[in-house]
C-alpha positions in Angstrom: 90.7 146.1 155.9 92.1 142.9 157.3 89.0 141.0 156.2 89.4 142.4 152.6 93.0 141.3 152.5 92.1 137.9 153.7 89.4 137.5 151.1 91.7 138.7 148.4 94.4 136.2 149.5 91.8 133.4 149.6 90.6 134.4 146.1 94.2 134.3 144.8 94.7 130.9 146.4 91.6 129.5 144.9 92.5 130.9 141.5 95.9 129.3 141.6 94.4 126.1 142.7 92.0 126.0 139.7 94.8 127.0 137.3 96.9 124.1 138.6 94.0 121.7 138.3 93.2 123.0 134.7 96.9 122.6 133.7 97.0 119.1 135.1 93.8 118.0 133.3 94.9 119.6 130.0 98.3 118.0 130.3 96.7 114.6 130.9 94.4 114.9 127.9 97.3 116.1 125.7 99.6 113.2 126.5 96.8 110.6 126.4 94.7 111.9 123.5 95.8 109.2 121.1 94.6 106.6 123.5 91.4 108.5 124.0 90.7 108.6 120.3 92.0 105.1 119.3 91.4 102.0 121.3 94.1 99.8 119.9 94.5 96.1 120.6 97.2 93.9 119.2 97.3 90.4 117.8 100.2 88.0 117.9 102.3 87.9 114.8 101.5 84.2 114.3 97.7 84.8 114.7 95.7 82.8 112.2 92.6 84.6 110.9 89.5 82.4 110.9 87.5 83.2 107.8 85.4 81.2 105.3 86.2 83.9 102.7 89.2 83.6 100.4 91.7 86.2 101.6 95.4 87.2 101.3 97.3 88.7 104.2 99.3 91.7 103.1 102.2 93.4 104.9 103.3 96.8 103.7 106.3 98.8 105.0 105.5 102.4 105.8 107.7 105.5 105.6 109.4 104.9 109.0 109.8 101.2 108.6 106.8 100.1 110.5 105.1 97.1 108.9 101.3 97.6 108.4 99.0 94.6 108.1 95.9 94.2 106.1 93.6 91.6 104.6 92.5 91.4 101.0 89.3 89.4 100.5 88.5 88.3 96.9 85.2 88.1 95.1 84.6 85.3 92.7 84.5 87.6 89.7 85.9 90.9 90.9 84.6 94.2 89.5 87.1 96.2 91.5 88.2 97.0 95.0 86.7 98.5 98.2 89.5 100.1 100.2 88.1 100.1 103.7 89.2 102.1 106.7 87.6 100.8 109.9 86.6 102.5 113.2 88.7 103.3 116.3 88.4 99.9 117.9 88.6 96.3 116.9 91.1 94.5 114.7 91.0 92.5 111.5 89.9 89.6 113.6 86.5 91.2 113.9 86.4 93.7 111.0 87.2 90.9 108.6 83.7 89.5 109.2 82.2 92.3 107.1 84.0 91.1 104.0 81.2 88.9 102.7 78.8 91.8 102.5 81.1 93.4 99.8 82.5 90.3 98.1 79.0 88.9 97.6 78.3 92.1 95.5 81.3 91.4 93.3 84.0 93.6 94.9 87.2 92.6 96.5 87.7 94.4 99.8 90.9 95.4 101.5 90.8 96.2 105.2 93.8 97.9 107.0 94.7 97.6 110.6 96.1 101.0 111.6 99.6 101.0 113.3 99.3 99.5 116.8 96.2 97.6 115.8 96.2 93.8 115.2 99.5 92.8 113.7 100.5 96.3 112.5 103.6 97.6 114.0 104.4 101.0 115.5 102.4 103.5 117.6 100.0 106.2 116.4 101.4 109.7 117.1 99.3 112.1 115.1 97.0 112.6 112.1 99.8 113.3 109.6 101.6 110.1 110.4 98.4 108.0 110.1 97.4 109.7 106.9 100.8 109.0 105.4 100.5 105.3 106.4 97.1 105.1 104.7 98.4 106.8 101.5 101.3 104.4 101.2 99.1 101.4 101.6 96.6 102.7 99.2 99.3 103.4 96.5 100.6 99.8 97.1 97.1 98.4 96.3 96.9 100.5 93.1 99.6 98.3 91.7 96.9 95.6 91.5 93.8 97.7 90.7 93.0 100.4 88.2 92.0 103.5 90.3 88.8 104.0 88.3 87.6 100.6 89.8 88.5 101.5 93.4 85.9 102.6 96.0 87.2 104.1 99.2 85.1 103.5 102.3 85.4 104.7 105.9 83.5 104.0 109.1 83.5 106.5 112.1 87.0 107.7 112.7 88.0 106.1 109.4 85.5 108.3 107.5 87.7 111.4 107.9 90.8 109.6 106.6 88.7 108.0 103.8 87.4 111.5 102.8 90.9 112.9 102.9 92.3 110.1 100.8 89.5 110.4 98.2 90.1 114.1 97.9 93.7 113.5 96.9 93.0 110.8 94.4 90.7 110.0 91.5 88.6 107.1 92.8 85.4 105.6 91.5 83.4 106.6 94.6 83.5 107.3 98.3 81.3 105.6 100.9 81.1 107.1 104.4 79.5 105.3 107.4 78.7 107.4 110.5 81.0 110.3 109.5 81.7 113.4 111.5 81.4 116.9 110.0 84.7 117.9 111.5 86.6 116.0 114.1 88.1 119.1 115.6 84.6 120.3 116.2 83.3 116.9 117.5 86.2 116.6 120.0 85.4 120.1 121.3 81.9 119.0 122.2 83.5 116.2 124.3 86.4 118.2 125.9 85.4 121.9 125.6 88.2 122.9 127.9 90.9 121.5 125.7 92.5 124.0 123.3 92.2 123.2 119.6 95.9 124.1 118.9 96.9 121.2 121.2 94.9 118.6 119.4 96.7 116.0 117.3 93.6 115.2 115.1 91.5 117.7 113.2 90.2 115.7 110.2 88.1 118.3 108.5 85.7 116.2 106.5 83.8 119.3 105.6 86.9 120.6 103.8 87.7 117.4 102.0 84.3 116.5 100.5 83.8 119.5 98.3 87.0 118.7 96.5 85.7 115.2 95.4 84.1 115.1 92.0 83.1 111.4 92.1 79.9 110.1 93.8 79.8 110.3 97.6 77.5 108.0 99.5 76.7 108.8 103.1 75.1 106.5 105.6 74.2 107.4 109.2 72.0 105.9 111.9 69.3 108.2 113.2 70.0 106.9 116.7 73.7 107.4 116.7 74.7 108.8 120.1 78.5 108.7 119.5 78.6 110.8 116.3 75.2 112.5 116.1 73.1 112.1 112.9 73.2 115.9 112.4 76.9 115.6 111.3 75.8 113.8 108.1 72.9 116.2 107.6 75.3 119.1 107.6 77.8 117.3 105.3 75.0 116.7 102.7 74.1 120.4 102.7 77.7 121.2 101.7 77.6 119.0 98.6 76.0 119.2 95.2 74.6 116.6 92.8 77.4 114.0 93.4 76.3 113.3 97.0 73.7 110.8 98.2 72.5 110.7 101.8 70.8 107.6 103.3 69.5 107.9 106.9 69.2 104.5 108.6 66.2 104.5 110.8 66.7 103.4 114.4 70.3 102.5 113.7 72.9 103.2 116.4 76.6 103.9 115.8 77.8 100.3 115.7 76.5 97.7 113.2 75.9 99.7 110.0 77.4 97.0 107.8 74.8 94.5 109.2 71.9 96.9 108.6 69.5 95.5 106.0 68.7 98.9 104.5 72.4 99.6 104.2 73.0 96.3 102.5 70.1 96.8 100.0 71.5 100.2 99.0 75.1 99.0 98.9 74.0 96.3 96.4 72.7 99.0 94.1 75.8 101.1 94.5 78.1 98.2 93.7 76.1 96.9 90.7 
């Protein structure tokens, strides 16, 4: 009997120990999840962007007063605008280097640094806040461009926000680079122990895309280890005649803009 009592006591102690460890880990992930999703880095306010492209630095005040920074690169004879939402790392200092790929095809391109990135003020708190930022900046750009000449594009984490924005507006087209089927699902594959109801980002791309009537162009590297290629395969299966899927052979997660096959197809899309 004494042995059984001792075993039960030890089992209870172990259970309590694992519960405490679990609570500590979940608490850490909850309070640090923004930093786990977004790898922000700042630039000094007086930072000068080094670019051979003609550009305009634009600052737009968001709903809470935070000033968001972006660069608008101009084509010689503009056919419209590509509104570009970049990945979860890097700033306009590096993302600005992709501009020529788009301007050389006759489109202006605006690239936004999310709050806490580059010169943009504030701190990211959740999906709703960031989506509101993007919507405000987008509407500000529509003062310069007719929406039927605007293409929204998103890379990696930016693909979900791009899909959401396109589903709420009447744009010319949507370009997705290395998108995820559903960020809630993707994050579960990384942290299966973390409850969905505690996540600050869901970004249900699979729910947004069917609402979009304009052409959707999806590009994904077959060797992508960060957001597996299968995500785009599943997205394409959801869509009808307005979706076009382009697998990029041997392409990893980073560097899609520099991929020659992507650039050839982009030229056709932007003609």
